[in-house]
C-alpha positions in Angstrom: 0.0 0.0 0.0 2.9 2.4 0.7 4.1 1.9 -2.9 0.6 2.9 -4.2 0.7 6.2 -2.4 3.8 7.2 -4.3 2.2 7.0 -7.7 2.2 10.2 -9.8 -1.6 10.5 -9.9 -2.0 10.9 -6.1 -1.0 13.8 -3.8 2.2 13.3 -1.8 1.9 11.5 1.5 3.1 14.5 3.4 0.2 16.6 2.2 -2.2 13.9 3.3 -0.6 13.5 6.8 -0.5 17.2 7.4 -4.2 17.5 7.3 -6.6 16.1 10.0 -9.6 14.0 9.3 -11.8 17.1 9.6 -9.9 18.6 6.6 -10.9 16.0 4.1 -13.7 18.1 2.7 -11.2 20.8 1.9 -9.0 18.2 0.1 -11.9 17.1 -2.0 -12.9 20.7 -2.8 -9.3 21.3 -4.1 -9.2 18.1 -6.2 -10.2 19.6 -9.5 -7.1 22.0 -9.3 -4.8 19.1 -8.4 -5.7 16.9 -11.4 -6.4 19.2 -14.5 -6.9 16.5 -17.2 -8.6 18.4 -20.0 -7.0 17.1 -23.3 -6.8 19.7 -26.0 -5.1 17.7 -28.6 -6.1 14.1 -29.1 -4.7 11.3 -31.2 -6.7 9.3 -33.8 -5.3 5.8 -33.6 -5.2 3.0 -36.1 -8.0 0.7 -35.0 -8.1 -3.1 -34.8 -10.8 -3.9 -37.4 -10.4 -7.7 -37.1 -9.0 -10.2 -34.6 -6.0 -10.9 -36.9 -5.2 -7.4 -37.9 -1.7 -6.1 -36.8 -1.5 -3.1 -39.1 -3.7 -1.1 -41.4 -3.4 0.8 -44.6 -4.9 4.2 -45.2 -7.1 3.9 -48.3 -8.4 7.5 -48.2 -9.0 10.4 -45.9 -12.6 11.3 -46.0 -11.8 14.7 -44.3 -8.9 17.1 -45.0 -6.7 18.9 -42.6 -8.5 21.8 -40.9 -12.0 20.3 -41.4 -14.5 20.4 -38.5 -15.4 17.0 -37.2 -18.4 15.9 -35.2 -18.5 12.9 -32.9 -19.4 9.7 -34.9 -18.4 11.2 -38.2 -16.3 9.2 -40.7 -12.8 10.5 -40.9 -10.7 7.9 -42.8 -11.1 4.7 -44.7 -8.7 2.0 -43.5 -7.8 -1.3 -45.3 -7.4 -4.1 -42.8 -6.3 -7.6 -43.7 -9.8 -8.4 -44.8 -11.8 -5.3 -45.8 -12.0 -1.5 -46.1 -13.9 0.2 -43.3 -14.8 3.7 -42.4 -13.2 4.9 -39.1 -15.2 7.4 -37.0 -14.1 10.0 -34.5 -15.1 9.7 -30.9 -14.8 13.5 -30.2 -15.8 16.8 -31.7 -12.9 19.0 -33.0 -10.8 19.8 -36.0 -8.6 17.4 -38.0 -5.4 19.3 -37.3 -2.7 17.1 -38.7 -2.6 13.9 -40.8 0.4 11.8 -39.7 -0.1 8.9 -42.1 -1.0 9.8 -45.7 -3.1 7.8 -48.1 -1.4 4.6 -49.0 0.6 4.6 -45.8 0.7 1.7 -43.4 0.7 2.0 -39.6 0.6 -0.6 -36.7 -2.7 -1.1 -34.8 -2.8 1.4 -31.9 -0.4 3.9 -33.3 -1.4 7.5 -34.1 -2.5 8.3 -37.6 -3.7 11.9 -37.1 -4.2 14.6 -34.5 -7.5 16.1 -33.4 -7.6 19.7 -32.0 -10.4 20.8 -29.8 -10.4 24.4 -31.2 -9.1 26.1 -34.3 -6.6 28.0 -32.2 -4.9 24.7 -31.3 -4.5 23.5 -34.9 -1.1 25.1 -35.2 0.1 23.5 -31.9 -1.1 20.1 -33.1 0.7 20.4 -36.4 3.9 21.4 -34.6 3.5 18.3 -32.4 2.9 16.1 -35.5 6.1 17.5 -37.2 8.2 16.5 -34.1 8.2 19.8 -32.3 6.1 18.7 -29.4 7.3 17.0 -26.2 4.0 15.7 -25.1 3.6 12.4 -23.1 2.2 10.7 -26.2 5.6 9.9 -27.5 5.5 6.3 -28.7 4.0 7.2 -32.1 5.4 5.0 -34.8 3.6 6.0 -38.0 6.4 8.1 -39.5 8.5 5.1 -40.7 5.6 3.5 -42.5 4.8 6.8 -44.1 8.2 7.0 -45.7 8.0 3.5 -46.9 4.4 3.6 -48.1 5.0 5.3 -51.5 7.2 2.4 -52.6 4.5 0.0 -51.6 1.7 1.9 -53.2 3.2 2.8 -56.5 5.2 -0.4 -57.1 2.8 -1.9 -59.7 2.5 1.0 -62.1 5.0 1.5 -64.9 3.9 4.9 -66.0 6.2 7.8 -67.0 7.8 9.3 -63.8 5.9 12.6 -63.6 2.5 10.7 -63.1 3.5 7.9 -60.7 1.3 9.1 -57.8 -1.7 10.1 -59.8 -1.7 6.8 -61.7 -1.7 4.7 -58.5 -4.2 1.9 -58.6 -4.7 2.1 -54.9 -6.1 5.6 -54.6 -6.5 8.1 -57.5 -6.0 11.1 -55.4 -6.7 14.2 -57.0 -6.5 17.5 -58.8 -5.9 20.8 -57.2 -5.5 19.3 -53.8 -9.0 18.0 -53.7 -9.4 14.5 -52.4 -11.4 12.0 -54.4 -13.0 9.4 -52.1 -14.1 6.2 -53.8 -14.5 2.5 -52.9 -11.7 0.2 -54.1 -14.0 -1.6 -56.5 -15.2 1.7 -57.9 -11.6 2.8 -58.6 -10.8 -0.5 -60.3 -14.0 -0.3 -62.4 -13.3 3.3 -63.3 -9.8 2.3 -64.5 -11.2 -0.6 -66.6 -14.0 1.5 -68.1 -11.9 4.6 -68.6 -13.9 6.8 -66.4 -12.4 10.0 -64.8 -13.4 9.8 -61.1 -12.9 13.6 -60.7 -16.0 14.3 -62.7 -18.3 12.0 -60.7 -20.6 12.8 -57.7 -20.7 10.0 -55.2 -23.9 8.5 -53.9 -22.3 6.5 -51.1 -21.8 7.4 -47.5 -20.3 10.9 -47.0 -20.4 11.4 -50.8 -18.1 8.4 -51.5 -18.0 7.2 -55.1 -19.3 3.6 -55.5 -19.4 1.2 -58.4 -23.0 2.2 -59.4 -21.8 5.8 -59.9 -19.1 4.6 -62.3 -21.6 2.4 -64.2 -24.1 5.3 -64.4 -21.4 7.6 -65.9 -20.6 5.0 -68.5 -24.3 4.6 -69.4 -24.6 8.3 -69.8 -21.5 8.4 -72.0 -20.3 11.7 -70.6 -17.4 10.7 -68.5 -15.4 8.3 -70.6 -13.9 10.9 -72.9 -11.8 12.7 -70.4 -9.3 9.9 -69.7 -5.6 10.0 -70.4 -4.5 7.6 -73.1 -1.1 6.7 -71.6 -2.4 4.9 -68.5 -4.5 2.2 -70.3 -1.5 1.6 -72.6 0.8 1.2 -69.8 -1.6 -1.1 -68.0 -1.9 -3.2 -71.1 1.9 -3.4 -71.4 2.5 -4.4 -67.8 -0.7 -5.2 -65.9 0.6 -4.8 -62.3 3.8 -6.6 -62.9 7.3 -5.1 -63.1 9.8 -7.9 -63.8 12.7 -8.1 -61.4 11.0 -6.0 -58.8 10.6 -6.9 -55.1 6.9 -6.4 -54.1 6.0 -6.2 -50.4 2.8 -8.0 -49.3 -0.4 -6.0 -49.0 -2.2 -6.3 -45.7 -4.5 -8.9 -47.1 -1.6 -10.9 -48.6 0.2 -10.7 -45.3 -2.8 -12.2 -43.5 -3.1 -15.0 -46.1 0.6 -15.7 -45.7 0.3 -16.0 -41.9 -2.7 -18.2 -42.2 -1.1 -20.6 -44.7 2.0 -20.9 -42.5 -0.2 -21.6 -39.5 -2.0 -24.3 -41.4 1.3 -26.3 -41.7 1.0 -27.1 -38.0 -2.2 -29.1 -38.6 -1.9 -32.7 -39.7 -4.1 -33.0 -42.8 -5.1 -35.7 -45.3 -7.1 -35.6 -48.5 -9.8 -37.7 -50.0 -11.2 -37.4 -53.6 -14.5 -38.4 -55.1 -16.1 -38.3 -58.6 -19.7 -37.0 -58.7 -22.2 -37.2 -61.7 -23.7 -33.7 -62.3 -26.3 -34.3 -65.0 -29.2 -33.8 -62.7 -27.6 -30.8 -61.0 -26.8 -29.2 -64.3 -30.4 -29.7 -65.5 -31.7 -28.2 -62.2 -29.4 -25.2 -62.6 -30.6 -24.5 -66.2 -34.2 -24.7 -65.0 -33.9 -22.2 -62.1 -31.0 -20.0 -63.2 -33.4 -17.4 -64.6 -34.8 -17.0 -61.0 -31.4 -15.8 -59.8 -30.0 -19.0 -58.5 -26.2 -19.4 -58.8 -24.2 -22.7 -59.1 -22.2 -21.6 -56.0 -25.4 -21.4 -53.9 -26.4 -24.9 -55.2 -23.1 -26.4 -54.2 -23.1 -24.6 -50.9 -26.7 -25.9 -50.2 -25.8 -29.4 -51.2 -22.7 -29.4 -49.0 -24.6 -28.0 -46.0 -27.3 -30.7 -46.3 -24.6 -33.3 -46.3 -22.8 -31.8 -43.3 -26.1 -31.8 -41.4 -25.9 -35.7 -41.6 -22.1 -35.8 -40.7 -21.5 -33.2 -38.0 -18.0 -34.4 -37.3 -16.9 -33.0 -40.7 -18.4 -29.6 -39.7 -16.4 -29.7 -36.4 -13.2 -27.8 -35.6 -10.2 -28.2 -33.3 -8.4 -25.1 -32.1 -6.4 -26.0 -29.0 -5.1 -29.5 -29.9 -6.8 -31.0 -26.9 -10.5 -30.9 -27.8 -12.9 -30.2 -30.7 -16.2 -28.5 -31.1 -19.3 -29.7 -32.9 -20.3 -26.4 -34.4 -24.0 -25.6 -33.8 -24.3 -23.8 -37.2 -23.4 -24.9 -40.7 -21.8 -21.8 -42.2 -20.3 -22.4 -45.6 -17.3 -20.1 -46.5 -16.6 -19.8 -50.2 -13.2 -18.7 -51.4 -13.3 -15.6 -53.6 -10.3 -14.1 -55.4 -10.3 -10.3 -55.3 -7.8 -7.8 -56.4 -4.7 -8.3 -54.3 -5.8 -11.2 -52.2 -8.3 -13.9 -51.2 -11.3 -13.7 -48.9 -14.0 -16.2 -47.9 -17.5 -14.7 -47.6 -19.7 -16.9 -45.4 -23.2 -18.2 -46.2 -24.5 -18.6 -42.7 -27.0 -21.4 -41.8 -26.8 -22.6 -45.4 -28.7 -25.8 -44.5 -31.7 -23.9 -43.3 -31.9 -21.1 -45.9 -33.9 -21.7 -49.1 -31.9 -21.7 -52.4 -33.3 -18.4 -53.7 -32.5 -16.5 -50.5 -29.1 -18.2 -50.4 -28.4 -17.0 -54.0 -29.4 -13.4 -53.3 -27.2 -13.4 -50.2 -24.3 -14.8 -52.2 -24.5 -12.1 -54.8 -24.6 -9.5 -52.0 -21.6 -10.9 -50.3 -19.6 -11.1 -53.6 -20.4 -7.4 -54.3 -19.3 -6.4 -50.8 -16.2 -8.6 -51.0 -15.1 -6.9 -54.3 -15.7 -3.5 -52.8 -13.8 -4.6 -49.6 -16.8 -3.8 -47.5 -17.5 -7.1 -45.7 -18.1 -7.0 -42.0 -16.1 -9.3 -39.7 -19.1 -11.7 -39.1 -19.4 -12.0 -42.9 -16.0 -13.5 -43.4 -14.7 -15.1 -40.2 -17.6 -17.3 -39.1 -17.2 -20.2 -41.6 -17.3 -23.7 -40.3 -16.6 -25.5 -43.7 -15.0 -24.0 -46.8 -15.6 -24.4 -50.5 -12.9 -23.5 -53.1 -14.2 -23.8 -56.7 -11.9 -23.4 -59.7 -14.2 -25.2 -62.1 -15.1 -22.0 -63.9 -11.4 -21.8 -65.1 -11.6 -25.3 -66.5 -9.5 -26.9 -63.7 -10.6 -30.5 -63.3 -9.0 -31.2 -59.9 -6.8 -29.6 -57.3 -6.1 -29.7 -53.6 -6.9 -26.9 -51.1 -5.0 -25.8 -48.0 -7.0 -26.1 -44.8 -7.9 -22.7 -43.2 -6.9 -22.5 -39.6 -9.7 -23.1 -37.1 -11.8 -25.2 -39.4 -12.1 -29.0 -39.9 -12.3 -29.3 -43.6 -12.2 -27.6 -47.0 -13.5 -29.0 -50.3 -11.9 -28.2 -53.7 -14.4 -28.4 -56.5 -13.3 -29.0 -60.1 -15.1 -28.4 -63.4 -18.0 -30.6 -64.5 -17.0 -32.2 -67.8 -18.5 -34.7 -70.2 -17.0 -38.1 -69.6 -17.3 -41.5 -71.2 -18.5 -43.9 -68.5 -19.8 -47.5 -68.2 -23.3 -47.8 -67.0 -24.5 -50.4 -64.5 -25.9 -52.6 -67.3 -22.5 -52.7 -69.0 -23.2 -50.1 -71.7 -21.0 -47.1 -72.6 -22.5 -43.7 -72.1 -21.7 -40.0 -71.6 -22.2 -38.3 -68.2 -21.1 -35.0 -66.8 -18.8 -35.6 -63.9 -16.8 -33.4 -61.5 -14.0 -34.2 -59.2 -14.0 -33.0 -55.6 -11.1 -33.3 -53.1 -11.6 -32.7 -49.4 -8.6 -31.7 -47.1 -9.4 -32.4 -43.5 -7.9 -32.1 -40.0 -6.8 -35.6 -39.1 -6.9 -34.9 -35.4 -10.7 -34.8 -35.6 -11.8 -36.2 -38.9 -10.8 -39.7 -40.2 -10.9 -41.3 -43.6 -14.2 -43.1 -43.0 -15.8 -39.8 -41.9 -14.9 -38.2 -45.2 -15.8 -41.2 -47.3 -19.3 -41.3 -45.8 -19.7 -37.5 -46.1 -18.8 -37.6 -49.8 -21.1 -40.5 -50.5 -24.0 -38.4 -49.0 -22.9 -35.3 -50.9 -22.9 -37.3 -54.2 -26.3 -38.7 -53.6 -27.7 -35.2 -52.9 -26.1 -33.8 -56.1 -27.1 -36.7 -58.3 -30.7 -36.5 -57.1 -31.0 -32.7 -56.2 -34.8 -32.6 -55.4 -34.0 -31.5 -51.8 -32.0 -28.4 -52.9 -35.1 -26.4 -53.9 -36.9 -26.8 -50.6 
């Protein structure tokens, strides 16, 4: 207890001992003068947007230096290892100094900007940001990433030197100092469709330009004519690749790398199976016009099979026990620009195929715009990886950490087969290969699961209920 009394936030012991018990009210009355804790300049920190996030990348600043901010207002868009998210301020004030510019990377918890309470304090905050302050908030580590960030952001664009920054595919920042705020997918779409973002008015949150704004501009035909010709030519010559260059991981690629390394610690095995898809193909053609996707059909079939084999839907996280997951959440791998993400179809066994298809389209749109929320990508209990649309007939998938199994789906192809009566015929067949955690799931478990899956796909009447 004596050590506690010597902490800096308490009055000295002599001042306490020099007063009698009757003087306590006076001590309390003077307390506001003893502890004047009114912060005038606050730091805006890099938030942890997911459980695996260790650093974040500034996609765009929604506000500029000197702008007035209200509590709860979006200030900056941050790219985590999974998605882009708007970061809000917790206080009223003025955005005094931006310490990590667009494209810069900063560790979680480090300061990325300073917030001044009044306009008069903006100058003091900027002096502090430039290194002139000696405040107690000294462990601020963003400056090194800021100096390194331009090399990371502009690495992929082989455009003439004067236009390296403006041609960046990460954030087309602007003309005359004005910031252009757009979703990553809108930027990519604008580049592909040759649309100048500076001429668009955003319909998204806080005036943010989204993909529909770009598509609307193309439909009107008024925005496509103001694009520089050199950038598409350069992109065609070197689409994001500079031979011989060393390219640092993006935040998403870094997360994928860590997960893949972690997966090596899990003992896995693989089981393959050939499934006839004639009936599934016929069903798909019949209900495709109603918005049903093949991904939703495969997810639904997989979920129904998992419901009969819960051990394949289980997971082992500590090496000493495993969990029979209460929900069947099918995660489906989706390749996006600069990485890979697995949007999750939750309770896929209970949701009808039409709702499941609508949800899948919504998740894909959000994934490409990097707007998925954590519960939409980190709650999967079983994963599907489908490369069939590329003509791949078979492949193996790496088990995502924290799950029990992942299934690799190949293309459905016409195959000459022998029928049960000894005749030769043609059937559409696809190869599936399941990679599983052998601590929990055994060969017989996967064999029985795949038999059930095959029976559902070959007689898919239950998929539409």
